[in-house]
VORO-756803 format. One record per residue: x, y, z of N, C-alpha, C, O, CB in turn; residue in one letter; residue number from 1. Coordinates in nm, 4 decimals, padded with zeros to 6 digits. Glycine has a CB too. Example, Ala and Ser with C-alpha at 12.3 -4.5 7.8 and 13.67 -1.06 7.14 Angstrom:
BEGIN
NODE/npx/npy/npz/capx/capy/capz/cpx/cpy/cpz/opx/opy/opz/cbpx/cbpy/cbpz/res/n
NODE/01.3190/-00.5690/00.7800/01.2300/-00.4500/00.7800/01.3200/-00.3300/00.7800/01.4236/-00.3319/00.8465/01.1308/-00.4473/00.9046/A/1
NODE/01.2850/-00.2250/00.7080/01.3670/-00.1060/00.7140/01.2900/00.0030/00.7870/01.3409/00.1138/00.8039/01.4084/-00.0598/00.5725/S/2
END
This chain:
BEGIN
NODE/npx/npy/npz/capx/capy/capz/cpx/cpy/cpz/opx/opy/opz/cbpx/cbpy/cbpz/res/n
NODE/-00.3342/-04.2027/-05.2925/-00.3207/-04.2817/-05.1709/-00.1875/-04.2442/-05.1065/-00.0837/-04.2476/-05.1725/-00.3288/-04.4362/-05.2010/V/1
NODE/-00.1896/-04.2086/-04.9785/-00.0676/-04.1562/-04.9174/-00.0031/-04.2523/-04.8182/00.0813/-04.3320/-04.8592/-00.0978/-04.0268/-04.8483/S/2
NODE/-00.0382/-04.2490/-04.6903/00.0302/-04.3271/-04.5874/00.0181/-04.4775/-04.6035/-00.0623/-04.5276/-04.6821/-00.0219/-04.2892/-04.4548/G/3
NODE/00.1010/-04.5490/-04.5262/00.1043/-04.6945/-04.5401/-00.0278/-04.7605/-04.5032/-00.0626/-04.8633/-04.5613/00.2141/-04.7515/-04.4546/V/4
NODE/-00.1020/-04.7047/-04.4088/-00.2314/-04.7646/-04.3760/-00.3293/-04.7495/-04.4917/-00.4038/-04.8424/-04.5229/-00.2896/-04.7008/-04.2492/L/5
NODE/-00.3293/-04.6329/-04.5553/-00.4170/-04.6111/-04.6705/-00.3732/-04.6971/-04.7887/-00.4568/-04.7520/-04.8604/-00.4178/-04.4623/-04.7103/E/6
NODE/-00.2439/-04.7086/-04.8086/-00.1925/-04.7930/-04.9178/-00.2304/-04.9389/-04.8934/-00.2729/-05.0091/-04.9852/-00.0379/-04.7788/-04.9305/K/7
NODE/-00.2148/-04.9836/-04.7695/-00.2524/-05.1204/-04.7355/-00.4008/-05.1452/-04.7542/-00.4408/-05.2506/-04.8039/-00.2133/-05.1512/-04.5931/G/8
NODE/-00.4822/-05.0495/-04.7150/-00.6276/-05.0629/-04.7340/-00.6625/-05.0689/-04.8811/-00.7495/-05.1462/-04.9215/-00.7021/-04.9465/-04.6677/S/9
NODE/-00.5954/-04.9879/-04.9617/-00.6184/-04.9889/-05.1069/-00.5862/-05.1269/-05.1636/-00.6623/-05.1802/-05.2444/-00.5325/-04.8800/-05.1775/H/10
NODE/-00.4737/-05.1850/-05.1216/-00.4358/-05.3187/-05.1687/-00.5355/-05.4237/-05.1195/-00.5863/-05.5029/-05.1988/-00.2933/-05.3543/-05.1212/L/11
NODE/-00.5631/-05.4244/-04.9909/-00.6522/-05.5264/-04.9338/-00.7919/-05.5194/-04.9930/-00.8490/-05.6214/-05.0314/-00.6601/-05.5109/-04.7825/C/12
NODE/-00.8468/-05.3988/-05.0004/-00.9810/-05.3826/-05.0571/-00.9838/-05.4272/-05.2033/-01.0786/-05.4924/-05.2472/-01.0271/-05.2359/-05.0454/D/13
NODE/-00.8802/-05.3918/-05.2775/-00.8736/-05.4301/-05.4188/-00.8631/-05.5809/-05.4361/-00.9290/-05.6383/-05.5229/-00.7552/-05.3622/-05.4862/G/14
NODE/-00.7808/-05.6454/-05.3543/-00.7659/-05.7913/-05.3645/-00.8946/-05.8632/-05.3278/-00.9343/-05.9580/-05.3955/-00.6522/-05.8398/-05.2745/L/15
NODE/-00.9592/-05.8195/-05.2225/-01.0861/-05.8831/-05.1842/-01.1930/-05.8600/-05.2906/-01.2737/-05.9490/-05.3171/-01.1347/-05.8291/-05.0482/E/16
NODE/-01.1945/-05.7419/-05.3517/-01.2925/-05.7112/-05.4568/-01.2728/-05.8018/-05.5783/-01.3688/-05.8620/-05.6266/-01.2815/-05.5632/-05.4991/R/17
NODE/-01.1487/-05.8123/-05.6285/-01.1279/-05.8953/-05.7476/-01.1477/-06.0429/-05.7154/-01.1902/-06.1200/-05.8014/-00.9873/-05.8726/-05.8051/V/18
NODE/-01.1173/-06.0824/-05.5924/-01.1416/-06.2206/-05.5509/-01.2902/-06.2528/-05.5588/-01.3301/-06.3551/-05.6145/-01.0892/-06.2447/-05.4080/S/19
NODE/-01.3702/-06.1654/-05.5031/-01.5157/-06.1862/-05.5063/-01.5656/-06.1880/-05.6505/-01.6486/-06.2713/-05.6869/-01.5888/-06.0758/-05.4256/K/20
NODE/-01.5144/-06.0949/-05.7334/-01.5549/-06.0902/-05.8749/-01.5208/-06.2187/-05.9491/-01.5886/-06.2550/-06.0453/-01.4884/-05.9723/-05.9444/D/21
NODE/-01.4159/-06.2876/-05.9049/-01.3708/-06.4117/-05.9704/-01.4237/-06.5372/-05.9009/-01.3794/-06.6479/-05.9314/-01.2183/-06.4162/-05.9740/R/22
NODE/-01.5168/-06.5212/-05.8090/-01.5758/-06.6380/-05.7427/-01.4809/-06.7067/-05.6465/-01.4957/-06.8258/-05.6193/-01.6217/-06.7369/-05.8452/G/23
NODE/-01.3844/-06.6337/-05.5950/-01.2881/-06.6890/-05.5004/-01.3138/-06.6305/-05.3620/-01.3922/-06.5369/-05.3467/-01.1427/-06.6603/-05.5461/Q/24
NODE/-01.2474/-06.6861/-05.2622/-01.2714/-06.6436/-05.1241/-01.1420/-06.5983/-05.0569/-01.1089/-06.6459/-04.9483/-01.3352/-06.7574/-05.0437/S/25
NODE/-01.0687/-06.5070/-05.1203/-00.9465/-06.4526/-05.0622/-00.9847/-06.3420/-04.9648/-01.0598/-06.2507/-04.9990/-00.8500/-06.3992/-05.1727/L/26
NODE/-00.9321/-06.3514/-04.8431/-00.9568/-06.2515/-04.7406/-00.8239/-06.2014/-04.6864/-00.7261/-06.2758/-04.6785/-01.0442/-06.3091/-04.6271/F/27
NODE/-00.8221/-06.0743/-04.6494/-00.7024/-06.0128/-04.5938/-00.7302/-05.9810/-04.4479/-00.8308/-05.9175/-04.4162/-00.6613/-05.8843/-04.6733/M/28
NODE/-00.6418/-06.0246/-04.3589/-00.6582/-05.9998/-04.2168/-00.5394/-05.9203/-04.1649/-00.4389/-05.9048/-04.2343/-00.6735/-06.1319/-04.1393/T/29
NODE/-00.5514/-05.8711/-04.0449/-00.4431/-05.7974/-03.9817/-00.4448/-05.6513/-04.0202/-00.5326/-05.6066/-04.0940/-00.3103/-05.8582/-04.0181/G/30
NODE/-00.3476/-05.5765/-03.9700/-00.3409/-05.4341/-04.0019/-00.3174/-05.4151/-04.1515/-00.2443/-05.4935/-04.2121/-00.2290/-05.3650/-03.9203/P/31
NODE/-00.3771/-05.3137/-04.2120/-00.3630/-05.2946/-04.3564/-00.2182/-05.2741/-04.4025/-00.1855/-05.3034/-04.5175/-00.4453/-05.1767/-04.3990/P/32
NODE/-00.1319/-05.2244/-04.3142/00.0074/-05.2024/-04.3535/00.0900/-05.3309/-04.3510/00.2020/-05.3330/-04.4020/00.0709/-05.0994/-04.2622/S/33
NODE/00.0364/-05.4376/-04.2924/00.1030/-05.5684/-04.2926/-00.0019/-05.6801/-04.2923/-00.0135/-05.7561/-04.1961/00.1978/-05.5823/-04.1695/M/34
NODE/-00.0771/-05.6881/-04.4007/-00.1884/-05.7841/-04.4073/-00.1411/-05.9284/-04.4221/-00.0298/-05.9562/-04.4666/-00.2798/-05.7492/-04.5230/P/35
NODE/-00.2291/-06.0171/-04.3834/-00.2065/-06.1607/-04.4022/-00.3197/-06.2155/-04.4882/-00.4367/-06.1961/-04.4552/-00.1984/-06.2363/-04.2644/Y/36
NODE/-00.2871/-06.2839/-04.5986/-00.3895/-06.3366/-04.6885/-00.4296/-06.4792/-04.6522/-00.3483/-06.5572/-04.6027/-00.3401/-06.3322/-04.8320/P/37
NODE/-00.5550/-06.5117/-04.6772/-00.5979/-06.6512/-04.6645/-00.7224/-06.6752/-04.7490/-00.8044/-06.5861/-04.7711/-00.6254/-06.6872/-04.5163/W/38
NODE/-00.7325/-06.7987/-04.7948/-00.8510/-06.8427/-04.8682/-00.9369/-06.9252/-04.7734/-00.8870/-07.0133/-04.7034/-00.8123/-06.9254/-04.9961/F/39
NODE/-01.0644/-06.8962/-04.7718/-01.1567/-06.9722/-04.6887/-01.1470/-07.1207/-04.7222/-01.1520/-07.1589/-04.8392/-01.3011/-06.9217/-04.7076/E/40
NODE/-01.1332/-07.2045/-04.6190/-01.1277/-07.3490/-04.6372/-00.9949/-07.4021/-04.6883/-00.9857/-07.5198/-04.7233/-01.2338/-07.3899/-04.7300/G/41
NODE/-00.8932/-07.3196/-04.6936/-00.7627/-07.3610/-04.7482/-00.6702/-07.4116/-04.6368/-00.5624/-07.3564/-04.6147/-00.6957/-07.2430/-04.8234/D/42
NODE/-00.7132/-07.5162/-04.5679/-00.6361/-07.5692/-04.4561/-00.4991/-07.6216/-04.4984/-00.4043/-07.6176/-04.4200/-00.7137/-07.6793/-04.3885/D/43
NODE/-00.4883/-07.6704/-04.6211/-00.3606/-07.7234/-04.6712/-00.2686/-07.6127/-04.7222/-00.1513/-07.6373/-04.7502/-00.3859/-07.8246/-04.7829/S/44
NODE/-00.3213/-07.4914/-04.7343/-00.2497/-07.3747/-04.7881/-00.2158/-07.3894/-04.9362/-00.1355/-07.3128/-04.9895/-00.1220/-07.3517/-04.7096/L/45
NODE/-00.2767/-07.4872/-05.0026/-00.2507/-07.5070/-05.1452/-00.2963/-07.3870/-05.2271/-00.2244/-07.3417/-05.3162/-00.3204/-07.6334/-05.1949/F/46
NODE/-00.4144/-07.3356/-05.1980/-00.4682/-07.2249/-05.2790/-00.3829/-07.0989/-05.2673/-00.3550/-07.0331/-05.3675/-00.6118/-07.1936/-05.2369/K/47
NODE/-00.3416/-07.0653/-05.1454/-00.2599/-06.9449/-05.1310/-00.1244/-06.9645/-05.1985/-00.0685/-06.8701/-05.2543/-00.2412/-06.9092/-04.9819/I/48
NODE/-00.0717/-07.0859/-05.1935/00.0548/-07.1127/-05.2625/00.0377/-07.1022/-05.4138/00.1235/-07.0460/-05.4818/00.1080/-07.2520/-05.2250/Q/49
NODE/-00.0697/-07.1544/-05.4660/-00.0960/-07.1459/-05.6110/-00.1171/-07.0009/-05.6524/-00.0638/-06.9571/-05.7543/-00.2200/-07.2311/-05.6500/R/50
NODE/-00.1935/-06.9269/-05.5750/-00.2162/-06.7860/-05.6024/-00.0830/-06.7104/-05.6089/-00.0577/-06.6364/-05.7039/-00.3080/-06.7247/-05.4950/F/51
NODE/00.0000/-06.7291/-05.5092/00.1294/-06.6596/-05.5060/00.2192/-06.7033/-05.6219/00.2918/-06.6213/-05.6782/00.2004/-06.6855/-05.3721/C/52
NODE/00.2148/-06.8310/-05.6576/00.2928/-06.8792/-05.7721/00.2485/-06.8096/-05.9007/00.3318/-06.7626/-05.9781/00.2785/-07.0322/-05.7867/Q/53
NODE/00.1191/-06.8032/-05.9228/00.0672/-06.7394/-06.0448/00.1013/-06.5908/-06.0484/00.1325/-06.5373/-06.1548/-00.0850/-06.7581/-06.0545/L/54
NODE/00.0958/-06.5245/-05.9352/00.1332/-06.3825/-05.9313/00.2818/-06.3650/-05.9595/00.3210/-06.2718/-06.0298/00.0978/-06.3208/-05.7947/C/55
NODE/00.3646/-06.4533/-05.9056/00.5089/-06.4451/-05.9291/00.5404/-06.4630/-06.0767/00.6322/-06.3993/-06.1283/00.5834/-06.5506/-05.8461/T/56
NODE/00.4659/-06.5483/-06.1452/00.4865/-06.5656/-06.2894/00.4625/-06.4356/-06.3654/00.5121/-06.4185/-06.4767/00.3943/-06.6749/-06.3435/E/57
NODE/00.3861/-06.3437/-06.3052/00.3575/-06.2128/-06.3658/00.4404/-06.1020/-06.3005/00.4099/-05.9835/-06.3141/00.2075/-06.1799/-06.3538/E/58
NODE/00.5462/-06.1432/-06.2292/00.6439/-06.0519/-06.1692/00.5908/-05.9683/-06.0530/00.6387/-05.8577/-06.0279/00.6955/-05.9607/-06.2737/E/59
NODE/00.4918/-06.0222/-05.9829/00.4464/-05.9624/-05.8576/00.4654/-06.0698/-05.7507/00.4070/-06.1778/-05.7594/00.2948/-05.9124/-05.8659/V/60
NODE/00.5467/-06.0398/-05.6508/00.5780/-06.1370/-05.5468/00.4927/-06.1143/-05.4231/00.4999/-06.0093/-05.3592/00.7257/-06.1301/-05.5106/Y/61
NODE/00.4118/-06.2146/-05.3903/00.3375/-06.2202/-05.2654/00.3868/-06.3433/-05.1908/00.4022/-06.4492/-05.2517/00.1815/-06.2250/-05.2896/F/62
NODE/00.4116/-06.3327/-05.0624/00.4578/-06.4475/-04.9839/00.3375/-06.5282/-04.9367/00.2418/-06.4711/-04.8844/00.5438/-06.4015/-04.8627/H/63
NODE/00.3407/-06.6612/-04.9544/00.2239/-06.7421/-04.9195/00.2081/-06.7753/-04.7714/00.1026/-06.8243/-04.7313/00.2291/-06.8677/-04.9951/P/64
NODE/00.3101/-06.7501/-04.6887/00.3033/-06.7971/-04.5495/00.3367/-06.6914/-04.4449/00.3474/-06.7245/-04.3268/00.3957/-06.9122/-04.5319/H/65
NODE/00.3532/-06.5673/-04.4838/00.3877/-06.4612/-04.3881/00.3062/-06.3370/-04.4184/00.2512/-06.3206/-04.5274/00.5394/-06.4288/-04.3928/H/66
NODE/00.3002/-06.2496/-04.3182/00.2372/-06.1203/-04.3427/00.3105/-06.0500/-04.4564/00.4301/-06.0697/-04.4779/00.2375/-06.0326/-04.2142/N/67
NODE/00.2354/-05.9682/-04.5278/00.2928/-05.8839/-04.6316/00.3187/-05.7483/-04.5687/00.2570/-05.7136/-04.4679/00.1985/-05.8726/-04.7572/W/68
NODE/00.4095/-05.6711/-04.6273/00.4435/-05.5417/-04.5706/00.4312/-05.4332/-04.6759/00.4857/-05.4450/-04.7857/00.5848/-05.5437/-04.5122/F/69
NODE/00.3602/-05.3291/-04.6422/00.3433/-05.2129/-04.7286/00.4380/-05.1046/-04.6770/00.4494/-05.0834/-04.5563/00.1932/-05.1629/-04.7307/I/70
NODE/00.5051/-05.0369/-04.7686/00.5925/-04.9267/-04.7291/00.5645/-04.8062/-04.8167/00.4857/-04.8131/-04.9110/00.7413/-04.9674/-04.7386/S/71
NODE/00.6294/-04.6970/-04.7848/00.6125/-04.5774/-04.8658/00.6800/-04.5903/-05.0015/00.6638/-04.5031/-05.0868/00.6671/-04.4573/-04.7928/N/72
NODE/00.7551/-04.6972/-05.0228/00.8108/-04.7235/-05.1563/00.7020/-04.7698/-05.2528/00.7181/-04.7585/-05.3743/00.9225/-04.8294/-05.1483/A/73
NODE/00.5916/-04.8216/-05.1996/00.4791/-04.8621/-05.2837/00.3981/-04.7385/-05.3192/00.3598/-04.6606/-05.2320/00.3900/-04.9683/-05.2121/H/74
NODE/00.3727/-04.7217/-05.4478/00.2884/-04.6106/-05.4904/00.1570/-04.6664/-05.5453/00.1417/-04.7877/-05.5597/00.3610/-04.5229/-05.5975/D/75
NODE/00.0642/-04.5792/-05.5753/-00.0665/-04.6223/-05.6235/-00.0539/-04.7069/-05.7489/-00.1258/-04.8056/-05.7643/-00.1553/-04.5021/-05.6506/T/76
NODE/00.0356/-04.6700/-05.8380/00.0541/-04.7453/-05.9625/00.0997/-04.8882/-05.9351/00.0477/-04.9822/-05.9953/00.1557/-04.6748/-06.0527/E/77
NODE/00.1958/-04.9056/-05.8454/00.2443/-05.0410/-05.8162/00.1379/-05.1241/-05.7452/00.1275/-05.2445/-05.7691/00.3712/-05.0349/-05.7307/S/78
NODE/00.0592/-05.0616/-05.6586/-00.0487/-05.1341/-05.5905/-00.1564/-05.1738/-05.6906/-00.2065/-05.2863/-05.6864/-00.1098/-05.0481/-05.4771/I/79
NODE/-00.1923/-05.0836/-05.7797/-00.2912/-05.1162/-05.8828/-00.2411/-05.2277/-05.9747/-00.3190/-05.3132/-06.0169/-00.3251/-04.9914/-05.9654/D/80
NODE/-00.1112/-05.2268/-06.0058/-00.0530/-05.3344/-06.0869/-00.0642/-05.4676/-06.0133/-00.0986/-05.5693/-06.0736/00.0951/-05.3038/-06.1205/Q/81
NODE/-00.0353/-05.4672/-05.8838/-00.0447/-05.5906/-05.8054/-00.1884/-05.6425/-05.8023/-00.2107/-05.7633/-05.8110/00.0060/-05.5671/-05.6620/A/82
NODE/-00.2848/-05.5535/-05.7903/-00.4264/-05.5942/-05.7907/-00.4633/-05.6528/-05.9272/-00.5347/-05.7529/-05.9339/-00.5191/-05.4731/-05.7568/I/83
NODE/-00.4159/-05.5921/-06.0349/-00.4452/-05.6422/-06.1703/-00.3841/-05.7805/-06.1912/-00.4474/-05.8679/-06.2504/-00.3920/-05.5440/-06.2774/A/84
NODE/-00.2626/-05.8006/-06.1435/-00.1981/-05.9320/-06.1543/-00.2742/-06.0347/-06.0707/-00.2951/-06.1478/-06.1143/-00.0497/-05.9245/-06.1088/V/85
NODE/-00.3150/-05.9949/-05.9514/-00.3936/-06.0853/-05.8664/-00.5241/-06.1236/-05.9348/-00.5658/-06.2393/-05.9287/-00.4228/-06.0199/-05.7299/A/86
NODE/-00.5882/-06.0285/-05.9993/-00.7125/-06.0558/-06.0721/-00.6883/-06.1624/-06.1792/-00.7673/-06.2556/-06.1939/-00.7680/-05.9259/-06.1367/D/87
NODE/-00.5807/-06.1481/-06.2522/-00.5462/-06.2464/-06.3563/-00.5199/-06.3841/-06.2948/-00.5647/-06.4857/-06.3481/-00.4222/-06.1995/-06.4361/K/88
NODE/-00.4477/-06.3873/-06.1836/-00.4186/-06.5146/-06.1164/-00.5467/-06.5797/-06.0653/-00.5648/-06.7006/-06.0795/-00.3205/-06.4928/-05.9998/A/89
NODE/-00.6347/-06.5012/-06.0067/-00.7614/-06.5546/-05.9556/-00.8492/-06.6070/-06.0684/-00.9202/-06.7061/-06.0512/-00.8365/-06.4473/-05.8770/L/90
NODE/-00.8448/-06.5415/-06.1826/-00.9201/-06.5896/-06.2990/-00.8653/-06.7246/-06.3442/-00.9424/-06.8149/-06.3767/-00.9137/-06.4869/-06.4154/A/91
NODE/-00.7336/-06.7391/-06.3466/-00.6727/-06.8668/-06.3846/-00.7101/-06.9757/-06.2853/-00.7397/-07.0885/-06.3247/-00.5199/-06.8534/-06.3935/R/92
NODE/-00.7089/-06.9428/-06.1577/-00.7455/-07.0415/-06.0565/-00.8897/-07.0855/-06.0726/-00.9213/-07.2031/-06.0549/-00.7234/-06.9854/-05.9168/M/93
NODE/-00.9769/-06.9925/-06.1058/-01.1187/-07.0231/-06.1268/-01.1340/-07.1228/-06.2419/-01.2130/-07.2167/-06.2325/-01.1993/-06.8934/-06.1561/H/94
NODE/-01.0596/-07.1027/-06.3489/-01.0633/-07.1946/-06.4630/-01.0050/-07.3300/-06.4253/-01.0615/-07.4336/-06.4604/-00.9867/-07.1358/-06.5823/V/95
NODE/-00.8925/-07.3303/-06.3539/-00.8287/-07.4561/-06.3123/-00.9209/-07.5387/-06.2243/-00.9200/-07.6616/-06.2305/-00.6981/-07.4279/-06.2381/E/96
NODE/-00.9999/-07.4719/-06.1430/-01.0908/-07.5433/-06.0527/-01.2163/-07.5909/-06.1241/-01.2981/-07.6627/-06.0666/-01.1292/-07.4542/-05.9358/E/97
NODE/-01.2309/-07.5504/-06.2497/-01.3463/-07.5940/-06.3273/-01.4758/-07.5293/-06.2839/-01.5840/-07.5840/-06.3055/-01.3600/-07.7416/-06.3184/G/98
NODE/-01.4649/-07.4140/-06.2232/-01.5847/-07.3446/-06.1748/-01.6471/-07.2589/-06.2812/-01.7487/-07.1940/-06.2564/-01.5519/-07.2596/-06.0551/S/99
END
């Protein structure tokens, strides 16, 4: 994965894929190089805050209220790590919700 648009697409596609696999509704909007995350029906923003908290506990920082930014400092390995951490967080959220 090379440019920031491709890197952003890799991250966004991966996050949406693991979200769907975990029965969650995380969607990424905006340009792939600066995506904005949201959970369907999360008007209180509780879910996105919980998601970001769980990811931070695994040393991946996602901001719950602003666009994210992809740069050329991000490599495929770091993006794949972020997707794996997100998958773990989404699995925990699925269990917490009793689904």
